[in-house]
C-alpha positions in Angstrom: 3.3 23.8 -14.2 -0.1 23.0 -12.4 0.0 21.5 -8.8 -2.6 20.8 -6.2 -1.3 22.0 -2.9 -2.6 22.3 0.6 -2.0 25.9 1.1 -1.8 28.2 4.2 -3.6 25.4 6.5 -4.8 22.1 6.5 -8.3 21.0 5.4 -10.1 19.9 2.1 -11.2 23.5 1.6 -7.7 24.6 1.4 -6.5 22.0 -1.3 -6.2 24.3 -4.1 -5.0 24.3 -7.8 -1.9 26.4 -8.2 1.1 27.2 -10.6 4.8 26.6 -9.8 7.8 27.0 -11.9 8.7 23.8 -13.9 11.9 22.4 -12.4 14.8 21.3 -14.3 16.8 18.0 -13.6 20.0 18.6 -11.7 23.0 16.5 -11.4 21.8 12.8 -10.3 18.2 13.8 -10.9 15.5 13.0 -13.3 12.4 15.1 -14.4 9.2 12.9 -14.5 6.2 14.0 -16.1 3.4 12.4 -13.9 0.8 10.5 -15.7 -1.3 9.1 -12.8 -1.6 9.2 -9.3 -3.4 6.8 -6.8 -5.0 7.9 -3.6 -4.1 6.5 -0.2 -6.1 7.1 3.3 -2.8 8.6 4.2 -3.3 11.2 1.7 -6.7 12.2 3.0 -5.4 12.4 6.6 -2.6 14.5 5.5 -4.8 17.0 3.7 -7.0 17.5 6.8 -4.1 17.8 9.1 -4.6 14.6 11.0 -1.6 12.6 9.8 1.0 15.2 10.8 -0.3 18.8 11.6 3.4 19.8 11.9 4.1 19.4 8.1 5.5 22.6 6.6 2.9 24.1 4.3 2.3 24.8 1.0 2.6 21.1 0.6 1.7 19.1 -2.4 0.0 15.9 -1.5 0.0 12.3 -3.0 2.3 9.3 -1.9 2.0 7.3 -5.0 2.6 8.2 -8.7 3.7 6.9 -12.2 4.9 8.8 -15.1 7.4 9.2 -18.0 11.1 10.5 -17.7 11.3 13.6 -19.9 14.7 14.9 -18.8 17.8 13.5 -17.1 20.6 15.3 -15.3 24.2 14.7 -15.5 25.7 11.7 -14.0 22.3 9.6 -14.4 23.2 6.1 -15.6 20.3 3.9 -14.9 17.6 5.7 -16.7 16.8 7.4 -20.1 14.2 9.9 -21.5 11.2 7.8 -22.2 11.5 5.4 -19.3 8.1 4.8 -17.7 8.7 4.8 -13.9 7.0 5.1 -10.4 8.2 7.0 -7.5 9.6 5.3 -4.3 7.5 6.4 -1.4 10.5 6.6 1.1 13.2 7.5 -1.6 16.0 7.2 1.2 15.1 3.9 2.3 17.1 1.6 0.0 17.1 -1.8 1.5 17.2 -3.4 5.1 16.0 -1.7 8.3 15.7 2.0 7.9 16.9 4.7 10.3 14.2 7.4 11.4 15.2 10.0 8.6 14.9 7.2 6.0 11.5 6.0 7.1 10.0 9.6 7.7 11.5 11.2 4.5 8.3 10.3 2.5 6.4 11.7 -0.6 3.2 13.5 0.2 4.6 14.9 3.5 7.1 16.0 4.4 8.3 15.9 0.8 6.1 17.4 -1.8 4.1 14.7 -3.4 2.8 13.5 -6.9 -0.1 15.7 -7.5 1.6 17.8 -9.9 2.4 17.8 -13.5 6.2 17.4 -13.2 8.3 16.3 -10.5 12.1 16.0 -9.8 13.4 12.7 -8.4 16.6 11.7 -7.4 18.1 8.6 -9.7 17.4 6.6 -6.6 14.0 7.8 -6.0 12.1 6.0 -9.1 12.2 2.5 -10.2 11.0 1.3 -13.7 7.4 0.1 -13.7 6.1 -3.2 -15.1 5.9 -3.0 -18.9 2.4 -4.6 -19.0 0.7 -2.2 -16.7 -1.1 1.2 -17.6 0.2 4.4 -15.7 -2.9 4.2 -13.5 -2.3 0.7 -12.6 1.3 1.2 -12.0 0.5 4.1 -9.7 -1.1 1.9 -7.0 2.1 -0.1 -6.5 4.6 2.2 -4.3 2.4 2.1 -1.3 -0.6 -0.4 -1.4 1.0 -3.0 -3.5 4.3 -2.7 -1.5 2.6 -2.7 2.0 0.9 -6.2 1.0 4.3 -7.5 -0.3 6.1 -6.7 2.8 3.5 -8.4 5.0 3.6 -11.5 2.8 7.0 -11.8 1.3 9.3 -9.8 3.7 8.0 -9.8 7.2 6.6 -13.3 6.9 6.9 -16.3 4.6 3.8 -17.7 3.1 3.9 -21.3 2.3 1.8 -23.2 -0.4 -1.4 -24.5 1.4 -1.3 -21.7 4.2 -4.5 -20.1 5.1 -4.4 -16.2 4.5 -7.3 -14.0 5.7 -7.7 -10.7 3.9 -9.8 -8.1 5.6 -11.9 -6.1 3.0 -11.3 -5.1 -0.8 -9.3 -2.0 -0.4 -6.0 -1.4 -2.2 -3.8 -3.2 0.3 -6.1 -6.1 0.5 -6.7 -6.7 -3.1 -3.0 -6.7 -3.6 -2.6 -9.2 -0.6 -5.3 -11.7 -2.2 -3.2 -11.6 -5.5 0.2 -12.2 -3.9 -1.2 -14.8 -1.6 -2.6 -16.6 -4.5 0.8 -16.1 -6.3 2.4 -18.1 -3.3 -0.1 -20.9 -3.3 -2.1 -20.0 -0.4 -5.8 -20.7 0.4 -7.2 -17.1 0.6 -10.3 -16.1 2.7 -11.4 -12.6 2.0 -14.1 -10.5 4.2 -16.3 -7.7 3.2 -19.7 -6.1 3.9 -20.6 -6.3 0.2 -21.6 -9.5 -1.7 -20.8 -7.7 -4.8 -17.3 -7.2 -3.9 -16.9 -10.5 -2.5 -18.1 -12.1 -5.9 -15.2 -9.8 -7.4 -12.9 -11.1 -4.9 -13.8 -14.7 -6.1 -13.0 -13.7 -9.6 -9.6 -12.6 -8.6 -8.9 -16.0 -6.8 -10.4 -16.0 -3.3 -11.1 -19.4 -2.3 -13.7 -18.3 0.4 -15.4 -15.2 1.3 -17.4 -14.0 4.2 -19.9 -11.2 4.5 -19.0 -9.8 8.0 -22.3 -7.8 8.2 -24.3 -11.1 7.8 -21.6 -13.0 10.0 -20.1 -10.3 12.5 -18.5 -13.1 14.3 -16.6 -13.9 11.3 -13.6 -15.6 13.1 -16.1 -18.8 13.7 -16.3 -19.1 9.9 -12.5 -18.9 9.5 -12.3 -21.6 12.1 -15.0 -23.7 10.1 -13.2 -23.1 6.9 -9.7 -24.3 8.3 -11.1 -27.3 10.2 -10.7 -25.5 13.4 -7.1 -24.8 13.2 -7.3 -21.2 12.3 -5.6 -18.9 10.0 -1.9 -19.0 9.4 -1.7 -15.1 8.5 -4.2 -12.4 8.6 -4.0 -9.1 6.7 -5.4 -6.8 9.4 -6.6 -3.6 8.1 -9.3 -2.7 10.6 -7.1 -2.0 13.8 -8.5 -2.3 17.1 -12.1 -2.7 15.7 -11.4 -6.0 14.0 -8.5 -7.2 15.9 -10.4 -9.1 18.6 -11.9 -11.2 15.7 -8.6 -11.6 14.2 -7.1 -12.8 17.4 -9.9 -15.4 17.5 -9.4 -16.5 13.7 -5.5 -16.9 14.0 -4.0 -20.2 14.8 -1.3 -21.1 17.3 1.8 -19.2 16.5 0.0 -17.4 13.6 0.9 -14.2 12.2 -1.2 -10.8 12.1 0.0 -8.1 10.0 -1.3 -5.0 11.3 -1.7 -2.6 8.4 -4.3 -0.1 9.0 -6.7 1.5 11.6 -9.8 1.8 9.4 -12.1 0.4 12.1 -10.6 2.4 15.1 -7.3 3.0 16.4 -7.7 2.3 20.1 -9.8 0.1 22.6 -9.9 -0.2 26.3 -11.6 -3.6 26.1 -9.2 -5.7 23.9 -8.1 -9.0 25.5 -4.2 -9.3 24.8 -4.0 -12.6 26.7 -4.3 -14.7 23.6 -1.3 -13.3 22.1 0.8 -14.6 25.0 -0.8 -17.9 25.4 -1.1 -18.9 21.8 2.5 -17.3 20.7 0.7 -15.0 18.3 3.1 -12.4 16.4 1.5 -9.3 15.5 3.7 -7.5 13.0 3.2 -3.7 12.2 3.8 -3.1 8.5 4.9 0.4 7.1 5.3 0.2 3.2 8.9 -0.9 2.4 12.1 -0.4 0.8 13.2 0.5 -2.7 14.9 -2.9 -2.8 11.6 -4.6 -1.8 9.7 -2.5 -4.5 12.0 -3.6 -7.2 11.5 -7.5 -6.1 7.9 -7.0 -5.9 7.8 -5.4 -9.5 9.9 -8.4 -10.8 7.0 -10.8 -9.6 4.4 -8.6 -10.9 6.1 -8.7 -14.3 6.9 -12.4 -14.3 3.3 -13.4 -13.2 1.7 -10.6 -15.2 -0.7 -9.8 -12.2 -2.6 -6.7 -11.4 -3.3 -6.0 -15.1 -6.8 -4.9 -15.5 -8.1 -6.5 -12.6 -7.4 -4.2 -9.6 -10.6 -2.5 -8.1 -9.6 -1.4 -4.7 -8.0 2.0 -5.4 -9.3 5.6 -6.7 -6.8 6.9 -9.2 -6.4 10.6 -10.9 -5.1 10.8 -14.4 -2.9 13.7 -14.8 
């Protein structure tokens, strides 16, 4: 079978097409023909050696994938040949609070990932994908969608009428927009592109802010919320945008820290508002298999994400 693998050392130039023997499903395992893979910033960092340079090589990258079960091993009872499934990013993390091994045993490093024609999964390592989604759409769920779900439905509880700020229009952000609207929130989206902001409106955004035109976008959030501030902010920028988020959040508000796209560190960040306003900053790292299944039920019931998602790059296998 064909695979993409990082070979003898990290770097885009060392990501090569290679051949490996096609595996057979053993006891408690399923063989999945991968149909689509969606790309994450984590995958790029892994390939260039900045995510974890200690990963053992060669390594098949790819944190997300969707496909069809083509073979089941002995003892498998929850799936059958022909089932359409998605891989669980952290297959050992079934529910609750994980231990270190459960959290760090993940697809695309240190485990081989999804950029392959076929992949063996344990029975616990896959879940059924929502019926109404294509393989490409479903391949975006295990990391980007689940991260947004964890932020809004697991680590905090969004109430109808809450003001939620979503930074940007990448994969996590667009899912957060859709989930927040599902929960009845008033959603404010920021972007540097008016075209993307218009598309965010089409997905349900109630207000949009171009942060190139209004770099002090926290003031705009305050105006929109009658100077109260946002109840929840999906923070994907990191230190580069956290100062504005701290100015935009309300007393006792919740900031979900998900990414560091605008920088990972700052010597000038004023942390005083966190203390004085009782602001909660919660780091979000994807989620458990149980959360993935719960999210999929919500997606299936509300038929969200179908043909509307524009925040991810996908590869058809």
